[in-house]
Each structure stands twice: as C-alpha cells, then as structure tokens.
C-alpha positions, 0 to 999 in steps of 0.5 A: 499500500502506498504511503501518504508521502508517496501520494502527496508527492504524486499529487504535487508532481501532477499539479506542477506538471499541469501548471507548467503545461498551462503556462507554456500552452494556455490554449487547447483544442476545442473539445466539441469540434476537436480543434477544427473550428467547425463540424467536418462532413464528408461529401458523397465522393468522400471529400472532407467539407467544412460545415457550420462554425462551432458554437462553443469556440466561435470557429477558432478551434481553441479554448482556454485551459481550466488551469490558465483560467484559474490563474487569470482569475487569481491574478485579477483578484490579486491586482484588485486587492492591491489598489 
C-alpha cells in the first residue's frame, strides 16, 4: 500500500506538471469540434467539407485551459486587492 508521502508527492508532481503545461500552452483544442473550428462532413465522393462554425469556440478551434483560467482569475483578484 502506498504511503501518504508517496501520494502527496504524486499529487504535487501532477499539479506542477499541469501548471507548467498551462503556462507554456494556455490554449487547447476545442473539445466539441476537436480543433477544427467547425463540424467536418464528408461529401458523397468522400471529400472532407467544412460545415457550420462551432458554437462553443466561435470557429477558432481553441479554448482556454481550466488551469490558465484559474490563474487569470487569481491574478485579477490579486491586482484588485492591491489598489
């Protein structure tokens, strides 16, 4: 059975890894359109065709990661507290 120290260390490493990912790459692919920006369809001949724009990402195909969103909120609160 894993000790408490091992669990805390594992959780800390996962948190720091995700934090560094969010600082290096704050945007990820949209989960609904998978980064395409629109629904991709195939024609009768099998060719890919772009459909209507994704409503979730407004056709950009990118989203702000949850960790980066939390960081932005913390920075905004810190700046408001300083004034």
